[in-house]
C-alpha angles and dihedrals in degrees: 000000000000118000121210124191116209124189120186111207133186115178092335102147090128095053112023094078095059090041092056093043091057094041094050094045099043099039088059095208095305094125114085087208140005113209125189112197106211098210104203094302120179097195132062098289091121095048094049094047093045089055089072116085114237096021119119119209121203124184120227110188096189103084119224137101096240090045089054090048089051094050089052089053092051096045098042126088104197129115090223119043120203119196124196133163124253093244096056132107112212113226122230097250096043096095093047092054090048092050095045094047097052095038092052101035115056090175095056110112099176139005126205141160144184132283126249110201113222097195107051136092122270090250091055090047088055091052091049091053089051090051092055092042089056091046096059095074088052090053092049090049101043097034101229142060126167130184111208097218094047117040141114124202138179117253089223090058093048088050091055089046091051088238128280125340100250091186088075109086102196126307116075097016093115093052090048089056092051094045093051096039090051089072090066104041148329121316109213119200106190117188089206091057091078129156129210111230142166120266093216094124093048089050095042098047100026128271099254094034092057094046090050091049092055091047093052092049092046092059093039090056093045097047105023100026093230136081119262094212116064102179132051139181125236110234115194 
């Protein structure tokens, strides 16, 4: 199997460099390609990403997270597509869990895991751990849970899904992926498959407000098959 890494990026010149440094170091050459989707950026995202050897940068002028994900799907060649956000830091064992999961589980349609925020207080870290702890029974009950900045999906499953739903602007898009992919295989949410990420949205929108918004949109996608929140704010 060929693994592709896809990173949507909109005005991420401050974060994309560290993201690529961690991805290149900790994937240890196991990705056949690393693609940054420059999603209509107006800063130096493209220049920073292109400074890394082995990284391909593709421009997507139609701004939108799901549109960037879809462009990555179209442009990539791997059998297994890994999606991370531009403000993430890939852990050392992340690629090993990915490889082992898909090599040993032919029925696995999608793999995801939680975030660990690298720029919050210890108390906030505790609250985030509690959030994920409470979320595990929901995953067991519903059968799927996907985190948009930390998931891996089979190309064959995305083909059957007709790709990503580009009508969704932001909130709920990850749960939509899990709900639709669940029809074609097992969705594995592994607490050990974590991803370090920035807490800029939590800090910018408010810790509890952001968490509540994600919860509302999760249930809206599960039961109504559409997000509850139509608009979102870019936080950079």
